[in-house]
VMD Tcl script that draws the C-alpha trace (Angstrom):
set ca {
  {0.08 0.03 -0.03}
  {2.94 2.33 1.06}
  {4.55 1.75 -2.21}
  {1.65 2.39 -4.32}
  {1.00 5.78 -2.61}
  {4.70 6.87 -3.09}
  {4.26 5.91 -6.71}
  {1.29 8.19 -7.12}
  {2.92 10.77 -5.43}
  {5.77 10.87 -7.84}
  {3.56 11.01 -10.83}
  {1.66 13.99 -9.25}
  {5.11 15.85 -8.82}
  {6.18 15.20 -12.34}
  {2.79 16.43 -13.58}
  {3.09 19.70 -11.74}
  {6.71 20.40 -12.98}
  {5.60 19.76 -16.46}
  {2.60 22.04 -16.21}
  {4.77 24.96 -14.76}
  {7.41 24.62 -17.53}
  {4.35 24.56 -20.20}
  {2.28 27.44 -18.81}
  {4.78 29.59 -16.83}
  {5.11 33.38 -17.89}
  {8.64 32.75 -19.15}
  {10.32 35.62 -17.08}
  {14.03 35.55 -16.68}
  {15.60 35.80 -12.99}
  {17.35 39.05 -12.75}
  {20.72 38.52 -11.14}
  {22.40 41.60 -9.05}
  {24.78 43.75 -11.13}
  {28.78 42.59 -10.51}
  {29.45 46.02 -9.24}
  {27.71 48.83 -7.31}
  {26.24 51.58 -9.23}
  {28.67 54.19 -10.33}
  {31.61 51.84 -9.74}
  {33.50 50.96 -13.12}
  {34.02 47.19 -13.87}
  {37.76 45.91 -13.15}
  {39.52 44.99 -16.23}
  {42.92 43.26 -16.79}
  {45.78 45.29 -17.88}
  {46.32 43.44 -20.92}
  {42.49 44.16 -21.95}
  {42.94 47.88 -21.75}
  {43.34 49.69 -25.10}
  {47.08 50.76 -25.46}
  {48.52 48.63 -22.59}
  {52.21 49.02 -22.02}
  {54.22 46.09 -23.48}
  {55.95 43.71 -21.02}
  {59.14 45.07 -19.45}
  {62.45 43.96 -21.10}
  {64.77 42.07 -18.99}
  {67.96 43.50 -20.92}
  {69.77 45.87 -19.00}
  {71.01 49.10 -20.74}
  {74.66 49.72 -20.87}
  {75.87 52.80 -19.09}
  {77.56 55.48 -21.06}
  {80.97 54.48 -19.52}
  {80.41 50.86 -20.68}
  {79.21 52.18 -24.24}
  {82.43 54.33 -24.49}
  {84.90 52.07 -23.21}
  {88.03 50.78 -25.43}
  {89.53 47.28 -25.98}
  {92.57 48.15 -24.08}
  {93.19 46.19 -20.77}
  {95.84 46.23 -18.10}
  {96.88 44.29 -15.09}
  {98.37 45.84 -12.22}
  {100.38 44.23 -9.46}
  {101.40 42.27 -7.74}
  {99.75 43.21 -4.54}
  {100.98 41.37 -1.37}
  {97.62 41.32 0.51}
  {93.80 41.17 0.08}
  {93.58 44.46 1.84}
  {96.12 46.30 -0.65}
  {94.07 44.63 -3.53}
  {90.71 45.93 -2.20}
  {92.11 49.43 -1.71}
  {93.46 49.38 -5.23}
  {89.96 48.22 -6.54}
  {88.12 51.00 -4.33}
  {90.44 53.68 -5.93}
  {89.83 52.72 -9.53}
  {86.29 51.16 -9.96}
  {84.68 54.35 -10.46}
  {87.18 55.49 -13.31}
  {87.19 52.19 -15.43}
  {84.47 50.28 -17.43}
  {85.34 46.88 -15.88}
  {87.52 45.66 -13.19}
  {88.48 42.29 -11.47}
  {91.07 40.76 -9.33}
  {93.08 37.39 -9.69}
  {95.12 35.42 -7.03}
  {98.17 33.46 -8.13}
  {100.78 31.50 -6.54}
  {104.31 32.76 -6.78}
  {107.55 31.35 -5.59}
  {109.68 33.95 -3.84}
  {113.06 33.80 -2.25}
  {112.97 34.23 1.41}
  {116.64 34.04 2.11}
  {119.53 31.71 2.28}
  {120.32 28.52 4.31}
  {123.77 27.26 5.21}
  {123.87 23.63 6.39}
  {125.98 20.43 6.21}
  {124.37 17.75 3.89}
  {122.50 14.82 5.69}
  {124.62 12.26 7.21}
  {123.66 8.29 6.70}
  {122.44 7.94 10.29}
  {121.85 10.06 13.51}
  {124.84 8.87 15.36}
  {127.10 10.22 12.42}
  {125.31 13.57 12.40}
  {125.88 13.56 16.43}
  {129.53 13.08 15.88}
  {129.71 15.86 13.26}
  {127.93 18.06 15.57}
  {130.38 17.47 18.40}
  {133.31 18.33 15.97}
  {131.48 21.68 15.18}
  {131.40 22.17 19.15}
  {135.16 21.30 19.19}
  {135.81 24.03 16.70}
  {133.84 26.47 18.68}
  {130.63 26.61 16.70}
  {127.60 26.55 18.86}
  {124.81 27.98 16.60}
  {123.70 24.76 14.79}
  {120.75 22.43 14.85}
  {120.58 18.63 13.96}
  {117.45 18.10 12.13}
  {115.77 14.93 13.78}
  {112.72 14.24 11.33}
  {111.33 14.86 7.84}
  {112.95 14.88 4.57}
  {115.98 16.71 5.99}
  {116.73 14.32 8.82}
  {120.28 14.13 10.14}
  {121.08 17.55 8.04}
  {122.89 20.09 10.33}
  {121.63 23.41 9.98}
  {124.22 26.44 10.38}
  {122.00 29.28 9.86}
  {119.27 31.27 7.99}
  {120.14 34.53 6.52}
  {118.23 37.28 4.54}
  {121.33 38.60 3.03}
  {123.24 36.57 0.55}
  {126.66 38.03 1.71}
  {126.00 36.97 5.24}
  {125.30 33.44 4.02}
  {128.48 33.32 2.03}
  {130.52 34.63 4.89}
  {129.28 31.80 7.18}
  {130.06 29.21 4.53}
  {133.59 30.59 4.29}
  {134.13 30.35 8.07}
  {133.08 26.85 8.28}
  {134.97 25.86 5.13}
  {138.23 27.34 6.88}
  {137.37 25.07 9.74}
  {137.66 21.94 7.62}
  {133.79 21.40 6.90}
  {131.97 21.38 3.65}
  {128.91 23.45 4.25}
  {126.26 23.99 1.34}
  {124.40 27.30 0.88}
  {120.94 27.04 -0.61}
  {118.36 29.57 -1.76}
  {115.15 29.28 0.50}
  {112.08 29.50 -1.73}
  {108.52 29.70 -0.46}
  {105.15 29.60 -2.30}
  {103.17 32.65 -1.39}
  {99.81 34.33 -2.77}
  {100.04 37.50 -4.91}
  {97.26 39.51 -6.23}
  {96.58 41.27 -9.45}
  {93.94 43.93 -10.50}
  {92.64 43.83 -14.03}
  {91.36 46.97 -15.66}
  {89.70 47.83 -18.89}
  {90.75 51.25 -19.86}
  {88.09 53.80 -20.67}
  {88.19 55.30 -24.22}
  {89.76 58.64 -22.87}
  {93.45 58.51 -24.12}
  {94.57 60.85 -21.08}
  {93.44 58.25 -18.62}
  {96.23 57.33 -16.06}
  {95.73 54.94 -13.47}
  {98.67 56.47 -11.39}
  {96.40 59.35 -10.75}
  {94.10 56.96 -8.48}
  {96.58 54.33 -7.42}
  {99.49 56.19 -5.93}
  {101.93 53.45 -5.63}
  {105.62 53.24 -6.79}
  {105.98 49.50 -6.33}
  {103.32 48.54 -8.76}
  {103.88 47.81 -12.41}
  {101.33 47.56 -15.24}
  {101.13 44.88 -18.11}
  {99.18 44.90 -21.22}
  {96.79 41.85 -21.06}
  {94.02 40.37 -23.39}
  {90.56 41.92 -22.37}
  {88.60 39.87 -19.95}
}
mol new
graphics top color blue
foreach p $ca { graphics top sphere $p radius 0.5 }
foreach p [lrange $ca 0 end-1] q [lrange $ca 1 end] { graphics top cylinder $p $q radius 0.2 }
display resetview
C-alpha cells in the first residue's frame, strides 16, 4: 500500500513540474549587477586599449660601458687582500670593468747554510760534536722529515752573510752548502679595462711606486 502511494506522489510531482514549464510566464530571473552603481568594472591590464608592453629584462649599458676601449691592463703584484681591495676601490669608479686575480708565486725568502744529511743520526751527532770542538755553537741537527740528519748552520736574509758563514766553516775544515730558501706565497693582480679617454692615467688614482702595469687580453 505504501509503495503504491509513493508511486502516485511521484507521478503528481512530475505532472506539476511539466505544467509549470509549459504554462509559466517565461520571465528570466534578474541577477544583481557585478558592481555597485557608479563603480567601473575591473579589467585586466592586458585588456585595456594601448596597454604597455611587458618590461624587457635586458639591462641598458651605461655610457661608461658604451664608450670603453678594447685596451686592458693588469696591475700588481699586491701582497695582501687588503692592498688589493684598496686598489679596486680607488679605480672602480674610473674604469669600465675591473676584477682581481690571485696567483701563487715562488719567492726567495733568504739563504740557508747547512751540512748535507749524514747516513745516520749517530754520524750526524758526531759531526755536531766536531763543530762544538771548533767553537761553533749555533747549529741544529734536524731529527725528522726529508732533511733528517742534516745540520743547519743558519738562515740568512742577506746572501753576503750566508757566504761569509760558509767561508768560516770551510776554513775550519767542513764542507757547508748554501741554498736559496724558496716559499710559495699568494700574490694578487688587479685587471682593468681602460676607458676610451686617451688621457686616462691609473697612477692618478693608485698612488704606489711599487706596482707595475702590463698589457693583457681584455676579460
